[in-house]
The first five atom37 places (N, CA, C, CB, O) and aatype in JSON, in Angstrom:
{
  "aatype": [12, 11, 15, 15, 16, 15, 3, 16, 0, 11, 14, 19, 10, 14, 11, 14, 7, 5, 0, 10, 13, 10, 16, 14, 0, 5, 1, 15, 0, 10, 1, 0, 1, 0, 8, 0, 10, 2, 14, 19, 19, 12, 10, 7, 5, 0, 7, 10, 16, 3, 14, 19, 10, 10, 6, 9, 3, 0, 0, 10, 11, 0, 8, 6, 10, 9, 11, 10, 11, 19, 15, 7, 7, 3, 1, 0, 0, 1, 6, 0, 9, 5, 3, 0, 9, 4, 5, 1, 10, 15, 0, 0, 14, 19, 5, 5, 9, 7, 11, 19, 10, 19, 10, 18, 1, 14, 1],
  "atom_mask": [
    [1, 1, 1, 1, 1],
    [1, 1, 1, 1, 1],
    [1, 1, 1, 1, 1],
    [1, 1, 1, 1, 1],
    [1, 1, 1, 1, 1],
    [1, 1, 1, 1, 1],
    [1, 1, 1, 1, 1],
    [1, 1, 1, 1, 1],
    [1, 1, 1, 1, 1],
    [1, 1, 1, 1, 1],
    [1, 1, 1, 1, 1],
    [1, 1, 1, 1, 1],
    [1, 1, 1, 1, 1],
    [1, 1, 1, 1, 1],
    [1, 1, 1, 1, 1],
    [1, 1, 1, 1, 1],
    [1, 1, 1, 0, 1],
    [1, 1, 1, 1, 1],
    [1, 1, 1, 1, 1],
    [1, 1, 1, 1, 1],
    [1, 1, 1, 1, 1],
    [1, 1, 1, 1, 1],
    [1, 1, 1, 1, 1],
    [1, 1, 1, 1, 1],
    [1, 1, 1, 1, 1],
    [1, 1, 1, 1, 1],
    [1, 1, 1, 1, 1],
    [1, 1, 1, 1, 1],
    [1, 1, 1, 1, 1],
    [1, 1, 1, 1, 1],
    [1, 1, 1, 1, 1],
    [1, 1, 1, 1, 1],
    [1, 1, 1, 1, 1],
    [1, 1, 1, 1, 1],
    [1, 1, 1, 1, 1],
    [1, 1, 1, 1, 1],
    [1, 1, 1, 1, 1],
    [1, 1, 1, 1, 1],
    [1, 1, 1, 1, 1],
    [1, 1, 1, 1, 1],
    [1, 1, 1, 1, 1],
    [1, 1, 1, 1, 1],
    [1, 1, 1, 1, 1],
    [1, 1, 1, 0, 1],
    [1, 1, 1, 1, 1],
    [1, 1, 1, 1, 1],
    [1, 1, 1, 0, 1],
    [1, 1, 1, 1, 1],
    [1, 1, 1, 1, 1],
    [1, 1, 1, 1, 1],
    [1, 1, 1, 1, 1],
    [1, 1, 1, 1, 1],
    [1, 1, 1, 1, 1],
    [1, 1, 1, 1, 1],
    [1, 1, 1, 1, 1],
    [1, 1, 1, 1, 1],
    [1, 1, 1, 1, 1],
    [1, 1, 1, 1, 1],
    [1, 1, 1, 1, 1],
    [1, 1, 1, 1, 1],
    [1, 1, 1, 1, 1],
    [1, 1, 1, 1, 1],
    [1, 1, 1, 1, 1],
    [1, 1, 1, 1, 1],
    [1, 1, 1, 1, 1],
    [1, 1, 1, 1, 1],
    [1, 1, 1, 1, 1],
    [1, 1, 1, 1, 1],
    [1, 1, 1, 1, 1],
    [1, 1, 1, 1, 1],
    [1, 1, 1, 1, 1],
    [1, 1, 1, 0, 1],
    [1, 1, 1, 0, 1],
    [1, 1, 1, 1, 1],
    [1, 1, 1, 1, 1],
    [1, 1, 1, 1, 1],
    [1, 1, 1, 1, 1],
    [1, 1, 1, 1, 1],
    [1, 1, 1, 1, 1],
    [1, 1, 1, 1, 1],
    [1, 1, 1, 1, 1],
    [1, 1, 1, 1, 1],
    [1, 1, 1, 1, 1],
    [1, 1, 1, 1, 1],
    [1, 1, 1, 1, 1],
    [1, 1, 1, 1, 1],
    [1, 1, 1, 1, 1],
    [1, 1, 1, 1, 1],
    [1, 1, 1, 1, 1],
    [1, 1, 1, 1, 1],
    [1, 1, 1, 1, 1],
    [1, 1, 1, 1, 1],
    [1, 1, 1, 1, 1],
    [1, 1, 1, 1, 1],
    [1, 1, 1, 1, 1],
    [1, 1, 1, 1, 1],
    [1, 1, 1, 1, 1],
    [1, 1, 1, 0, 1],
    [1, 1, 1, 1, 1],
    [1, 1, 1, 1, 1],
    [1, 1, 1, 1, 1],
    [1, 1, 1, 1, 1],
    [1, 1, 1, 1, 1],
    [1, 1, 1, 1, 1],
    [1, 1, 1, 1, 1],
    [1, 1, 1, 1, 1],
    [1, 1, 1, 1, 1]
  ],
  "atom_positions": [
    [[-36.66, 22.2, 10.66], [-35.37, 21.67, 9.02], [-34.72, 20.34, 9.57], [-33.54, 23.12, 8.6], [-34.62, 20.08, 10.77]],
    [[-34.27, 19.49, 8.5], [-34.0, 18.04, 9.02], [-32.21, 18.95, 9.15], [-34.43, 16.19, 7.6], [-31.59, 19.94, 8.77]],
    [[-32.13, 17.8, 9.9], [-30.92, 17.74, 10.23], [-29.9, 17.21, 9.33], [-30.91, 17.17, 11.24], [-30.28, 16.1, 8.95]],
    [[-28.71, 17.53, 8.8], [-27.76, 17.49, 7.75], [-27.18, 15.84, 7.72], [-26.52, 18.69, 8.07], [-26.97, 15.27, 6.65]],
    [[-26.95, 15.13, 9.14], [-26.78, 13.85, 9.93], [-27.52, 13.08, 9.32], [-27.1, 13.82, 11.34], [-26.88, 12.22, 8.72]],
    [[-29.16, 12.98, 9.14], [-29.66, 12.59, 8.96], [-29.97, 12.15, 6.75], [-30.22, 13.21, 9.99], [-30.56, 11.22, 6.2]],
    [[-29.49, 12.95, 6.36], [-29.99, 12.77, 4.89], [-28.97, 12.32, 4.26], [-30.51, 13.98, 4.17], [-29.05, 11.8, 3.14]],
    [[-27.72, 12.5, 5.02], [-26.29, 11.52, 4.65], [-25.87, 10.23, 5.78], [-24.77, 12.7, 4.66], [-25.61, 10.28, 6.99]],
    [[-25.94, 8.9, 4.63], [-25.66, 7.68, 5.4], [-24.25, 7.2, 5.39], [-26.49, 6.62, 4.91], [-23.79, 6.81, 4.32]],
    [[-23.71, 7.19, 6.18], [-22.47, 6.96, 6.12], [-22.81, 5.29, 5.44], [-21.63, 7.22, 7.71], [-23.69, 4.46, 5.64]],
    [[-20.99, 5.38, 4.12], [-20.92, 4.04, 3.34], [-21.24, 2.81, 5.04], [-18.81, 3.87, 2.27], [-21.22, 3.03, 6.25]],
    [[-21.43, 1.81, 4.34], [-21.31, 0.35, 5.28], [-20.39, -0.54, 4.57], [-22.82, -0.54, 5.47], [-20.47, -0.47, 3.34]],
    [[-19.91, -1.0, 4.84], [-19.09, -2.69, 4.4], [-20.31, -3.51, 4.06], [-18.07, -3.68, 5.93], [-21.48, -3.43, 4.45]],
    [[-19.87, -4.1, 3.47], [-21.04, -5.46, 3.26], [-20.21, -6.31, 3.51], [-21.85, -5.84, 1.75], [-18.99, -6.4, 3.36]],
    [[-21.5, -7.36, 4.2], [-20.85, -9.05, 4.65], [-20.09, -9.4, 4.79], [-20.84, -9.97, 4.21], [-19.58, -9.15, 3.7]],
    [[-19.52, -9.79, 5.21], [-18.83, -11.03, 4.05], [-18.9, -12.3, 4.07], [-17.53, -11.08, 3.93], [-19.26, -13.18, 4.87]],
    [[-18.37, -12.21, 2.72], [-19.27, -13.52, 1.94], [-18.36, -14.64, 1.26], [0.0, 0.0, 0.0], [-17.76, -15.48, 1.94]],
    [[-18.32, -14.6, -0.04], [-17.41, -15.9, -0.32], [-16.61, -15.54, -1.46], [-18.26, -17.31, -0.65], [-17.37, -15.37, -2.42]],
    [[-15.56, -15.37, -1.73], [-14.49, -15.1, -2.78], [-15.18, -15.29, -3.84], [-13.24, -15.92, -2.79], [-16.03, -16.16, -3.67]],
    [[-15.16, -14.75, -5.1], [-15.51, -15.34, -6.6], [-14.23, -16.71, -6.78], [-15.28, -13.78, -8.08], [-13.11, -16.74, -6.28]],
    [[-14.63, -17.33, -7.32], [-13.2, -18.22, -8.17], [-13.57, -17.95, -9.65], [-13.09, -20.3, -7.88], [-14.72, -18.09, -10.07]],
    [[-12.32, -17.49, -10.55], [-11.84, -17.75, -11.8], [-11.87, -18.66, -12.79], [-11.05, -17.72, -11.7], [-12.77, -19.39, -12.39]],
    [[-11.49, -19.14, -13.87], [-11.14, -20.02, -14.52], [-9.72, -19.52, -14.79], [-12.04, -20.3, -15.56], [-9.29, -18.38, -14.59]],
    [[-9.05, -20.63, -15.3], [-7.91, -19.86, -16.03], [-7.81, -18.67, -17.31], [-7.24, -20.87, -16.51], [-7.1, -17.67, -17.45]],
    [[-8.84, -19.26, -18.15], [-9.02, -18.38, -19.08], [-9.8, -16.69, -18.93], [-9.7, -19.23, -19.92], [-10.11, -15.73, -19.64]],
    [[-9.83, -17.15, -17.41], [-11.34, -15.68, -17.19], [-10.17, -14.93, -16.84], [-13.03, -15.7, -15.6], [-10.05, -13.85, -17.41]],
    [[-9.4, -15.23, -16.13], [-7.95, -15.13, -15.12], [-6.97, -14.75, -15.71], [-7.39, -16.36, -14.5], [-6.32, -13.91, -15.1]],
    [[-6.35, -15.23, -17.34], [-6.23, -15.01, -18.02], [-6.8, -13.57, -18.89], [-6.31, -15.95, -18.11], [-6.02, -12.63, -19.08]],
    [[-8.11, -13.52, -19.33], [-8.42, -12.03, -19.23], [-8.2, -11.18, -18.87], [-8.98, -11.71, -19.02], [-7.57, -10.24, -19.34]],
    [[-8.83, -11.41, -17.65], [-8.52, -10.8, -17.12], [-6.77, -9.65, -16.46], [-9.16, -11.5, -16.76], [-6.51, -8.51, -16.08]],
    [[-6.34, -10.45, -16.62], [-4.63, -10.05, -16.11], [-4.4, -9.28, -17.79], [-3.16, -11.98, -15.63], [-3.59, -8.35, -17.78]],
    [[-4.98, -9.57, -19.04], [-4.58, -8.57, -19.59], [-5.56, -7.72, -19.74], [-4.02, -8.8, -20.6], [-5.12, -7.15, -20.75]],
    [[-6.7, -7.11, -19.48], [-7.56, -6.08, -19.35], [-6.62, -5.21, -18.34], [-9.08, -6.55, -18.82], [-6.5, -4.0, -18.54]],
    [[-5.93, -5.86, -17.23], [-5.44, -5.1, -15.6], [-4.31, -4.48, -16.32], [-4.86, -6.28, -13.96], [-4.14, -3.4, -15.75]],
    [[-3.43, -4.59, -17.32], [-2.11, -4.55, -17.45], [-2.14, -2.84, -17.94], [-1.47, -5.84, -18.58], [-1.23, -2.03, -17.75]],
    [[-2.76, -2.72, -18.25], [-2.44, -0.81, -18.47], [-3.08, -0.15, -16.73], [-3.93, 0.17, -20.35], [-2.82, 0.84, -16.05]],
    [[-3.49, -0.69, -16.67], [-4.12, -0.1, -14.97], [-3.12, 0.56, -14.31], [-4.59, -1.35, -13.78], [-2.0, 0.48, -14.81]],
    [[-3.26, 1.21, -13.28], [-2.25, 2.02, -12.27], [-3.38, 1.75, -10.88], [-1.88, 4.1, -12.82], [-4.6, 1.87, -10.9]],
    [[-2.65, 1.43, -9.95], [-3.05, 1.3, -8.55], [-4.53, 2.53, -8.37], [-1.46, 1.73, -7.44], [-4.66, 3.65, -8.88]],
    [[-5.41, 1.83, -7.53], [-6.18, 3.19, -7.51], [-6.63, 3.03, -5.9], [-7.66, 3.32, -8.81], [-7.46, 3.8, -5.4]],
    [[-5.85, 1.67, -4.93], [-5.3, 2.3, -3.33], [-4.36, 1.7, -3.18], [-6.11, 2.14, -1.96], [-3.6, 0.92, -3.75]],
    [[-4.49, 2.13, -2.42], [-2.4, 1.91, -1.79], [-2.89, 1.58, -0.17], [-0.86, 4.12, -1.83], [-3.76, 2.19, 0.45]],
    [[-2.38, 0.85, 0.13], [-2.24, 0.2, 1.28], [-1.32, 0.55, 2.58], [-1.92, -0.87, 0.84], [-0.87, -0.46, 3.12]],
    [[-0.96, 1.77, 3.17], [0.05, 1.39, 4.06], [0.37, 1.04, 5.51], [0.0, 0.0, 0.0], [-0.49, 0.38, 6.1]],
    [[1.58, 1.43, 6.24], [1.63, 0.94, 7.47], [0.0, 0.65, 8.38], [2.6, 2.02, 8.15], [-0.01, -0.34, 9.11]],
    [[-0.68, 1.1, 8.35], [-2.02, 0.88, 9.17], [-2.65, -0.43, 8.31], [-3.17, 2.44, 9.16], [-3.63, -0.95, 8.83]],
    [[-2.25, -0.9, 7.25], [-3.26, -2.58, 6.65], [-3.92, -2.3, 6.33], [0.0, 0.0, 0.0], [-3.99, -1.23, 5.72]],
    [[-5.05, -3.25, 6.59], [-6.27, -3.31, 5.89], [-7.13, -2.95, 7.11], [-6.6, -4.76, 5.11], [-7.09, -3.63, 8.13]],
    [[-8.2, -1.5, 6.93], [-8.82, -1.14, 7.78], [-10.36, -0.34, 7.36], [-7.86, -0.46, 8.45], [-10.64, 0.35, 6.38]],
    [[-10.84, -0.58, 8.05], [-12.18, -0.8, 7.35], [-12.1, 0.86, 6.37], [-13.78, -1.02, 8.77], [-12.47, 0.88, 5.2]],
    [[-11.8, 1.58, 6.78], [-11.88, 3.13, 5.59], [-11.4, 2.66, 4.63], [-10.99, 4.63, 5.84], [-12.03, 3.01, 3.64]],
    [[-9.93, 1.52, 4.25], [-9.58, 1.46, 3.32], [-10.41, -0.04, 2.45], [-8.15, 1.6, 3.6], [-10.31, -0.37, 1.26]],
    [[-11.04, -0.58, 3.36], [-12.19, -1.61, 2.81], [-13.18, -1.08, 1.88], [-13.03, -2.19, 3.96], [-13.26, -1.4, 0.69]],
    [[-14.23, 0.09, 2.71], [-14.57, 1.58, 1.88], [-13.88, 1.69, 0.59], [-14.07, 2.96, 2.72], [-14.52, 1.27, -0.37]],
    [[-13.16, 1.98, 0.46], [-12.44, 2.39, -0.44], [-12.0, 1.39, -1.59], [-11.48, 2.9, 0.19], [-12.12, 1.56, -2.81]],
    [[-11.61, 0.61, -1.1], [-11.39, -0.34, -2.55], [-12.83, -0.98, -2.7], [-10.02, -1.78, -2.41], [-13.18, -1.54, -3.74]],
    [[-13.85, -0.84, -1.33], [-15.51, -1.63, -2.33], [-15.64, -0.61, -3.28], [-17.4, -1.79, -1.34], [-15.94, -0.93, -4.43]],
    [[-15.47, 0.59, -2.98], [-16.69, 1.91, -4.01], [-15.72, 1.79, -5.06], [-17.03, 4.06, -3.36], [-16.1, 2.26, -6.13]],
    [[-14.27, 1.16, -5.04], [-13.48, 0.81, -7.03], [-13.83, 0.32, -7.49], [-12.38, 0.27, -7.62], [-14.12, 0.68, -8.63]],
    [[-14.24, -1.36, -6.89], [-14.52, -2.52, -7.32], [-15.99, -2.22, -7.9], [-14.35, -3.61, -6.2], [-16.4, -2.87, -8.86]],
    [[-16.84, -1.17, -7.26], [-18.4, -0.99, -7.45], [-17.66, -0.7, -8.9], [-19.56, 0.37, -6.42], [-17.48, -1.47, -9.84]],
    [[-17.16, 1.23, -8.7], [-16.86, 2.14, -10.14], [-16.18, 1.08, -11.36], [-15.51, 3.58, -9.75], [-16.46, 1.08, -12.56]],
    [[-15.28, 0.25, -10.7], [-14.45, -0.61, -11.83], [-14.58, -1.86, -12.64], [-13.48, -0.91, -11.37], [-14.71, -2.09, -13.84]],
    [[-14.47, -2.93, -11.02], [-14.97, -3.93, -11.34], [-13.97, -4.68, -11.44], [-15.71, -3.87, -12.26], [-14.1, -5.86, -11.14]],
    [[-12.34, -4.03, -12.03], [-10.97, -4.69, -12.25], [-10.12, -3.77, -11.32], [-10.4, -4.71, -13.94], [-9.73, -3.1, -12.27]],
    [[-9.64, -3.3, -10.49], [-8.81, -2.89, -10.35], [-7.24, -3.17, -9.41], [-9.43, -2.18, -10.26], [-7.01, -4.24, -8.84]],
    [[-6.43, -2.15, -9.42], [-5.2, -2.59, -8.75], [-4.83, -2.03, -7.35], [-4.13, -2.27, -9.63], [-5.46, -1.04, -7.0]],
    [[-3.86, -2.55, -6.46], [-3.74, -2.4, -4.78], [-2.51, -2.01, -5.16], [-3.92, -3.76, -3.54], [-2.09, -2.36, -6.26]],
    [[-1.71, -1.22, -4.27], [-0.55, -1.51, -4.01], [-0.68, -1.74, -2.83], [0.35, -0.75, -4.33], [-1.67, -1.2, -2.33]],
    [[-0.05, -2.34, -2.17], [0.68, -2.76, -0.26], [2.1, -2.61, -0.22], [0.49, -4.65, 0.39], [3.0, -3.03, -0.96]],
    [[2.09, -1.65, 1.25], [3.76, -0.99, 0.87], [4.2, -2.47, 2.34], [4.24, 1.71, 1.46], [3.56, -3.27, 3.01]],
    [[5.29, -2.17, 2.2], [6.09, -3.61, 3.25], [5.38, -5.29, 3.44], [0.0, 0.0, 0.0], [4.56, -5.9, 2.75]],
    [[5.74, -5.46, 4.04], [5.05, -7.1, 4.4], [5.95, -7.94, 3.46], [0.0, 0.0, 0.0], [6.5, -7.48, 2.46]],
    [[6.04, -9.16, 3.88], [6.72, -9.94, 3.23], [5.15, -10.73, 1.98], [7.69, -11.05, 4.56], [4.01, -10.29, 1.87]],
    [[5.77, -11.94, 1.29], [4.61, -12.25, 0.16], [3.69, -12.8, 1.14], [4.99, -13.41, -1.22], [2.51, -12.49, 1.0]],
    [[4.07, -13.75, 2.35], [3.26, -13.77, 2.9], [1.61, -12.82, 3.45], [4.0, -14.04, 3.4], [0.4, -13.04, 3.49]],
    [[2.25, -12.07, 3.67], [1.25, -11.06, 4.3], [0.6, -10.3, 3.44], [1.81, -10.17, 5.18], [-0.33, -9.56, 3.75]],
    [[1.09, -10.45, 2.27], [0.22, -9.3, 0.83], [-0.66, -10.88, 0.74], [1.58, -8.46, -1.32], [-1.87, -10.89, 0.52]],
    [[0.08, -12.07, 0.92], [-1.2, -13.42, -0.01], [-2.21, -12.99, 0.96], [-0.84, -15.69, 0.05], [-3.37, -12.9, 0.54]],
    [[-1.89, -12.63, 2.56], [-3.12, -12.86, 3.71], [-4.06, -11.83, 3.6], [-2.63, -12.84, 5.29], [-5.25, -11.94, 3.91]],
    [[-3.26, -10.37, 2.95], [-4.02, -9.28, 2.95], [-4.91, -9.24, 1.57], [-3.09, -8.06, 3.15], [-5.91, -8.53, 1.67]],
    [[-4.75, -9.78, 0.49], [-5.42, -10.27, -0.66], [-6.57, -10.66, -0.58], [-4.91, -11.13, -1.18], [-7.57, -10.19, -1.12]],
    [[-6.38, -12.34, 0.7], [-6.75, -13.01, 0.56], [-8.48, -12.38, 1.75], [-5.6, -14.13, 0.64], [-9.65, -12.46, 1.39]],
    [[-8.06, -11.95, 2.83], [-9.05, -10.63, 3.37], [-9.71, -10.2, 2.61], [-8.54, -9.48, 3.83], [-10.9, -10.5, 2.63]],
    [[-9.18, -9.31, 1.64], [-10.14, -8.31, 1.17], [-11.11, -9.61, 0.36], [-9.34, -6.86, 0.06], [-12.04, -9.95, 1.08]],
    [[-11.07, -10.34, -0.92], [-11.66, -11.08, -1.13], [-12.58, -11.67, -0.43], [-11.11, -11.55, -1.43], [-13.65, -11.61, -1.04]],
    [[-12.68, -12.2, 0.54], [-13.45, -12.46, 1.52], [-14.45, -11.96, 1.89], [-13.0, -12.45, 2.25], [-15.64, -12.24, 1.78]],
    [[-13.65, -10.86, 2.54], [-14.78, -9.72, 2.39], [-15.35, -8.7, 1.9], [-14.89, -9.35, 2.88], [-15.92, -7.72, 2.36]],
    [[-14.95, -9.29, 0.34], [-15.94, -8.42, -0.71], [-16.17, -8.96, -1.45], [-15.66, -7.35, -1.34], [-16.46, -8.38, -2.5]],
    [[-16.19, -10.45, -1.38], [-16.68, -11.25, -2.19], [-16.0, -10.48, -3.91], [-18.5, -11.32, -1.82], [-16.67, -10.07, -4.86]],
    [[-14.43, -10.52, -3.74], [-13.84, -10.17, -4.99], [-13.37, -11.72, -5.02], [-12.62, -8.8, -5.04], [-13.56, -12.61, -4.19]],
    [[-12.29, -11.75, -6.97], [-11.9, -12.49, -6.66], [-10.32, -11.59, -7.16], [-12.59, -13.78, -7.1], [-10.16, -10.56, -7.81]],
    [[-9.2, -12.64, -6.44], [-7.68, -12.43, -7.13], [-7.58, -12.77, -8.39], [-6.57, -13.2, -6.54], [-7.86, -13.87, -8.87]],
    [[-7.07, -11.51, -9.11], [-6.76, -12.02, -10.38], [-5.47, -12.06, -10.73], [-7.36, -11.4, -11.29], [-5.1, -12.04, -11.9]],
    [[-4.35, -12.14, -9.31], [-3.01, -11.62, -10.29], [-2.13, -11.05, -9.03], [-3.44, -10.14, -11.7], [-2.51, -9.95, -8.65]],
    [[-1.13, -11.54, -8.39], [0.0, -10.37, -7.9], [1.66, -10.75, -7.92], [-0.36, -9.99, -6.23], [2.44, -11.65, -7.61]],
    [[1.61, -9.33, -8.54], [3.11, -9.23, -8.62], [3.25, -8.31, -8.22], [3.81, -9.32, -9.69], [2.65, -7.26, -8.48]],
    [[4.58, -8.62, -7.05], [5.59, -8.0, -5.62], [4.72, -7.21, -4.65], [0.0, 0.0, 0.0], [4.06, -7.74, -3.76]],
    [[4.77, -5.94, -4.9], [3.58, -5.19, -4.28], [2.28, -4.68, -4.29], [3.8, -4.56, -4.13], [1.57, -3.91, -3.65]],
    [[2.22, -5.78, -5.79], [0.33, -5.22, -6.65], [-0.83, -5.74, -6.26], [0.01, -5.63, -8.3], [-1.46, -5.07, -7.08]],
    [[-1.03, -5.89, -6.13], [-2.48, -7.18, -6.51], [-3.56, -6.17, -7.27], [-3.51, -8.05, -4.66], [-3.67, -4.95, -7.08]],
    [[-4.24, -6.91, -8.09], [-5.28, -7.25, -8.93], [-6.23, -7.6, -8.58], [-5.12, -7.93, -9.63], [-6.25, -8.81, -8.32]],
    [[-7.08, -7.09, -8.45], [-8.53, -7.74, -7.9], [-9.52, -7.58, -8.68], [-9.05, -7.22, -6.66], [-9.4, -6.61, -9.43]],
    [[-10.9, -8.45, -8.82], [-12.22, -7.88, -9.8], [-13.47, -9.0, -8.79], [-12.0, -8.44, -12.16], [-13.52, -10.05, -8.16]],
    [[-14.38, -7.75, -9.26], [-15.51, -8.33, -8.76], [-16.45, -7.99, -9.57], [-15.82, -8.03, -7.5], [-16.46, -6.77, -9.68]],
    [[-17.19, -8.45, -10.14], [-18.54, -8.23, -11.3], [-19.39, -7.17, -10.61], [-19.65, -9.8, -11.62], [-19.62, -7.16, -9.4]],
    [[-19.9, -6.16, -11.62], [-20.5, -5.08, -10.72], [-21.87, -5.83, -11.02], [-20.3, -3.23, -11.18], [-22.92, -5.42, -10.52]]
  ]
}
């Protein structure tokens, strides 16, 4: 009988890539689409960890356009988190309002 550990593969984070670039028209259309969305991932005090990146990656694969809620930190810290996510997952920042970030990555 086979071991169950060999049958199930652990999710692996993609290799760091380059953040996507959106034109102002694309960004505007995505902002309109994101208006009705609720945050699907919330970053807590632990910050941006590998499990959180895996969740964000899975959400982007499933939905393409997502909202994240970042607790604590100042604006510069939230921008740094957004840049790190976009760089690591090859996503594009759409919008940042307060503690809510909107990210896009085409399927």
